[in-house]
C-alpha positions in Angstrom: 47.7 -98.3 18.7 47.3 -94.8 20.5 50.1 -92.2 19.5 52.9 -91.6 22.0 51.9 -89.2 24.5 52.8 -85.5 23.9 54.5 -86.6 20.6 55.3 -83.5 17.8 56.3 -85.7 15.0 57.1 -82.1 13.1 59.7 -81.4 15.7 61.3 -85.1 16.8 64.8 -84.4 14.9 67.4 -86.4 16.6 65.2 -88.2 18.6 63.4 -90.1 16.1 64.9 -93.1 16.5 64.2 -93.6 20.5 60.5 -92.6 19.7 60.4 -95.3 17.5 62.5 -97.6 19.9 59.9 -96.9 22.5 56.7 -97.2 20.5 58.1 -100.5 19.3 59.1 -101.5 22.9 55.4 -100.9 23.8 54.4 -103.4 21.3 56.2 -106.3 22.7 59.5 -106.0 20.4 62.7 -107.1 22.1 65.5 -105.0 23.1 67.8 -107.7 21.2 65.6 -107.2 18.2 65.5 -103.8 18.6 69.3 -103.6 18.6 69.5 -105.9 15.7 67.1 -103.6 13.5 68.7 -100.2 14.5 72.0 -102.1 13.4 70.8 -103.6 9.9 69.1 -100.5 9.1 65.9 -102.2 9.1 64.0 -100.2 12.3 61.4 -98.0 9.9 60.5 -101.2 8.1 59.8 -103.0 11.6 58.2 -100.3 12.8 55.6 -100.1 9.8 55.2 -103.7 9.6 54.3 -103.8 13.8 52.5 -100.4 13.7 50.2 -101.3 10.6 49.7 -105.0 10.3 50.3 -106.2 14.4 49.2 -109.4 14.1 51.7 -111.6 12.5 50.5 -113.4 9.3 50.7 -117.3 10.3 48.3 -119.3 8.2 48.5 -120.2 4.4 45.9 -120.6 1.5 45.1 -124.2 2.2 44.8 -123.4 6.0 42.2 -120.7 5.0 40.4 -123.1 3.1 39.5 -125.7 5.8 38.8 -122.8 8.2 36.6 -120.5 5.6 35.0 -123.1 3.3 36.0 -120.8 0.4 38.3 -122.7 -2.4 41.9 -122.0 -3.4 40.8 -120.1 -6.3 38.2 -118.0 -4.5 40.3 -116.8 -2.3 43.2 -116.0 -5.0 40.8 -114.0 -6.7 39.5 -112.1 -3.8 42.8 -111.5 -3.1 43.4 -110.0 -6.6 40.5 -107.9 -6.3 41.9 -106.2 -3.4 45.1 -105.7 -5.3 47.3 -108.1 -3.3 49.8 -110.6 -4.7 48.5 -114.3 -4.5 50.4 -116.1 -1.9 52.7 -118.6 -3.0 51.6 -122.9 -1.6 52.7 -123.0 1.8 53.6 -119.4 2.2 51.7 -117.6 5.7 50.3 -114.5 4.1 47.2 -114.4 6.2 46.4 -113.1 9.7 43.9 -113.8 12.2 41.6 -111.1 11.2 42.2 -111.8 7.4 40.6 -115.3 8.6 37.6 -113.9 10.3 36.8 -111.9 7.5 37.3 -114.3 4.5 35.1 -116.6 6.7 32.3 -114.2 7.0 32.7 -113.5 3.2 32.3 -117.3 2.8 29.4 -117.6 4.8 27.5 -114.7 2.8 28.4 -116.5 -0.4 27.3 -119.8 0.3 23.9 -118.3 2.0 23.6 -116.0 -1.4 25.3 -118.0 -4.4 24.3 -115.4 -6.5 26.3 -112.8 -4.6 29.9 -114.0 -5.7 30.0 -111.3 -8.7 29.0 -108.8 -6.2 31.6 -109.7 -3.7 34.3 -109.6 -6.1 33.1 -106.3 -8.0 33.1 -104.9 -4.5 36.8 -106.2 -3.6 38.0 -104.5 -6.4 36.6 -101.0 -5.8 37.1 -101.2 -2.0 41.1 -102.6 -3.3 41.3 -99.7 -5.7 40.0 -97.1 -3.4 41.9 -98.0 -0.4 45.3 -98.2 -2.3 44.7 -94.6 -3.2 43.9 -93.4 0.4 47.1 -95.6 1.7 49.0 -93.4 -1.1 47.6 -90.3 0.3 48.1 -91.0 3.5 51.9 -91.2 3.2 52.0 -88.1 1.2 50.4 -86.3 3.9 52.8 -88.0 6.6 55.6 -87.3 4.6 54.6 -83.6 4.2 53.9 -83.1 7.9 57.5 -84.1 8.8 59.3 -82.5 6.0 56.7 -79.2 5.3 57.2 -80.3 1.8 55.0 -82.4 -0.6 57.9 -84.7 -0.9 60.2 -86.0 1.4 63.4 -83.8 1.6 64.9 -81.6 4.2 63.6 -79.5 7.0 65.9 -76.9 8.8 68.5 -77.7 6.4 68.7 -81.5 7.7 67.7 -84.2 5.8 64.3 -86.1 6.8 64.8 -89.5 8.4 62.8 -92.9 7.9 62.3 -92.7 11.8 60.6 -89.6 11.6 58.4 -90.6 8.9 57.2 -93.4 10.9 56.9 -91.6 14.1 54.5 -89.1 12.5 52.8 -92.2 10.8 51.9 -93.3 14.2 50.2 -89.8 15.4 48.0 -89.8 12.2 47.3 -93.8 12.0 44.6 -94.0 14.6 42.3 -91.3 13.3 42.1 -92.7 9.6 40.0 -95.2 10.1 37.0 -93.4 12.1 37.2 -90.7 9.2 37.3 -93.1 6.4 33.7 -94.8 8.0 32.3 -91.5 8.7 32.9 -90.5 5.0 31.8 -93.5 3.7 28.1 -93.3 5.5 27.7 -89.8 4.3 28.9 -90.4 0.8 26.5 -93.6 0.8 23.9 -91.5 2.1 24.4 -89.5 -1.1 24.5 -91.9 -3.9 21.4 -93.5 -2.4 19.7 -90.7 -2.8 21.0 -89.8 -5.6 19.7 -93.0 -7.1 16.0 -92.7 -5.4 15.7 -89.3 -7.6 17.0 -90.8 -10.9 14.5 -93.9 -10.3 11.7 -91.4 -9.1 12.1 -89.3 -12.5 11.8 -92.0 -14.7 13.8 -90.2 -17.0 17.6 -91.8 -16.1 20.3 -89.8 -15.2 20.7 -86.0 -16.9 22.9 -83.4 -15.8 26.4 -81.3 -16.5 29.7 -83.0 -17.0 32.6 -80.7 -17.1 36.5 -80.9 -17.7 38.8 -78.0 -16.9 42.7 -78.5 -17.3 45.8 -76.2 -16.9 46.8 -74.7 -19.8 50.3 -75.3 -20.9 50.7 -78.0 -18.2 53.5 -79.9 -20.3 56.0 -77.1 -20.7 55.7 -76.2 -17.3 56.7 -79.6 -15.9 59.7 -79.6 -18.0 61.2 -76.3 -16.7 60.4 -76.7 -12.9 61.3 -79.4 -10.1 58.8 -82.5 -8.5 58.1 -80.2 -5.1 56.9 -77.3 -7.4 54.7 -79.4 -9.4 53.4 -80.9 -6.9 52.7 -77.5 -5.1 50.8 -76.3 -8.2 48.7 -79.6 -8.4 47.6 -79.7 -4.9 46.3 -75.8 -4.7 44.6 -77.0 -8.2 43.0 -79.8 -6.7 41.7 -77.4 -3.5 40.3 -74.8 -5.7 38.5 -77.6 -7.5 37.2 -79.2 -4.6 36.1 -76.1 -2.9 34.4 -75.0 -6.0 32.5 -78.1 -7.0 31.4 -79.3 -3.6 30.4 -75.4 -2.7 27.6 -75.4 -5.7 26.6 -79.3 -5.2 28.6 -80.4 -7.7 30.8 -83.4 -7.3 34.7 -83.5 -8.4 34.2 -87.2 -10.1 38.3 -87.3 -10.7 41.6 -85.5 -11.0 43.2 -86.6 -14.0 46.7 -85.2 -13.5 46.4 -81.5 -14.9 42.7 -81.7 -15.1 39.8 -82.1 -13.2 36.3 -83.9 -14.0 33.4 -82.9 -12.2 29.4 -83.0 -12.8 26.4 -81.3 -11.0 22.8 -81.7 -11.9 21.2 -78.3 -12.6 22.5 -76.8 -15.7 23.1 -73.2 -14.0 25.0 -74.9 -11.4 27.6 -76.0 -14.1 27.5 -72.8 -15.5 28.8 -71.1 -12.0 30.8 -74.0 -11.3 32.7 -73.3 -14.4 32.9 -69.6 -14.2 34.1 -69.9 -10.3 36.9 -72.3 -11.5 38.1 -70.2 -14.0 38.0 -67.2 -12.1 39.9 -69.0 -9.2 42.7 -70.3 -11.4 43.3 -66.6 -12.5 43.3 -65.6 -8.9 46.3 -67.7 -7.7 50.1 -66.6 -8.8 51.2 -70.2 -9.4 47.8 -71.5 -11.7 47.8 -70.7 -15.4 44.7 -70.3 -17.2 42.1 -72.9 -17.3 40.0 -74.3 -20.4 36.6 -75.5 -19.9 34.4 -77.7 -21.5 31.0 -78.5 -20.5 28.3 -80.5 -22.0 24.8 -81.1 -21.1 22.7 -84.8 -21.4 22.4 -88.0 -20.5 25.1 -89.7 -18.2 25.8 -93.1 -17.1 27.2 -93.9 -13.6 29.2 -96.7 -12.5 31.7 -97.0 -9.5 31.1 -93.1 -9.1 32.7 -92.6 -12.7 30.5 -91.3 -15.3 30.1 -92.7 -19.0 28.4 -92.2 -22.4 28.6 -89.8 -25.3 27.9 -86.6 -22.7 30.8 -87.4 -21.3 33.3 -87.6 -24.4 32.0 -84.6 -26.1 33.0 -82.4 -22.8 36.3 -84.2 -22.9 36.2 -83.2 -26.9 34.9 -79.6 -26.1 37.6 -79.2 -23.7 40.3 -79.8 -26.2 39.4 -77.0 -28.5 38.6 -74.5 -26.0 40.9 -71.5 -25.9 42.7 -70.8 -23.1 40.9 -69.0 -20.6 37.5 -69.9 -22.4 34.6 -72.1 -21.4 32.7 -73.9 -24.2 29.5 -75.5 -24.3 27.3 -77.8 -26.1 24.0 -76.8 -27.7 21.8 -78.7 -25.0 23.3 -76.6 -22.2 23.1 -73.4 -24.2 19.3 -74.1 -24.3 19.1 -74.6 -20.6 20.8 -71.4 -20.2 19.6 -69.5 -23.0 16.8 -67.3 -21.0 19.0 -67.0 -18.1 20.1 -63.1 -17.9 23.0 -63.9 -15.5 25.1 -65.4 -18.8 26.0 -64.6 -22.1 26.6 -67.1 -25.1 28.6 -66.4 -27.9 28.4 -68.7 -31.1 31.6 -70.5 -32.2 32.0 -71.6 -35.6 30.9 -75.4 -35.7 34.0 -77.2 -34.9 34.7 -80.7 -36.4 35.2 -83.4 -32.9 36.3 -86.9 -33.2 33.3 -89.3 -33.1 30.9 -86.5 -33.6 31.5 -84.9 -36.6 30.7 -80.9 -36.8 29.2 -79.7 -33.6 27.8 -76.2 -32.7 29.7 -75.1 -29.6 29.1 -72.0 -27.6 31.1 -69.3 -25.6 30.2 -69.0 -22.0 30.7 -65.8 -19.8 29.2 -64.2 -17.3 26.8 -61.2 -18.0 28.0 -57.9 -16.6 26.4 -54.4 -16.0 27.2 -53.4 -19.7 25.7 -55.7 -21.1 22.5 -55.9 -23.2 21.0 -55.5 -26.8 22.7 -52.7 -27.3 26.1 -53.9 -26.4 25.8 -57.3 -28.0 24.9 -55.5 -31.3 28.6 -53.2 -30.8 30.4 -56.7 -30.0 28.6 -58.3 -33.4 
């Protein structure tokens, strides 16, 4: 559906109900149904259903099995992997589009019997990813209307459900195109990464790092939700700006912590230093503690696993606020690089690793040199 011409969702005010009614009328909803929904207070819900899922579900599981060749068990499993509740017997839960897509999947599975696990695996990944995208989209819509990370008031007036729905109508048509373009670029990047690993014959080697905000638990007990959301937004923006600018990848945000990876040791050091400096330059952010480890990595569904990841996480836990701590393997990679200074820490006991030699990383300054090192010693 195209957004209402000339619509400025952020400035709807008292016209929100009228705008929502006009959008629904354009979708074929009768005036009687609109009046009833407005009187019952369900107009926003009706709008959400018609705008996001225009087709009415009309097929139950039995009808889908007859049209697609998939068994009820297969349909139920696919639906669960996508993150949807399994329909009850006789419940009309599938639209014409759903049936078409399930029919394509059924043909693929019959042509390639061994592909069933692949289909289920991809369904789970897609369902999880789309759930996050949808949640983030609602957050963006709410912020666009209210001017804050959460729904609240704008210009002293409550933000209504109708305003949020009207704002959603303007953003809704853009998202599928963005998703397709982003998917293609990320797919290209993932294929290149795997081909590079295959050509090297050494498996995936790289730097993995964690950076977390100091004092987050205490802060979360002292300020409101809107302030916390704003701080997390600033931290997330800093993380993506810094990591991607240096050819790295943000693996995931874990509350007040970011996990990132990059192939080259020097790039990992640069990311850590830039994150630390960036956090200090933003008034609302506290110091970061950063842990880095270099070694073999196992990638699955865009996440990373293995001892190197676990070591980086443990290192972050023992780092002092405002410091960057690295493992011995990364120190060796950076040892001859005059742009960095590495100071040995007392070996620390890390769970599952025993006593581990660790090093504090910082950028070299103009006054650094052997004489300065002797004075510090």
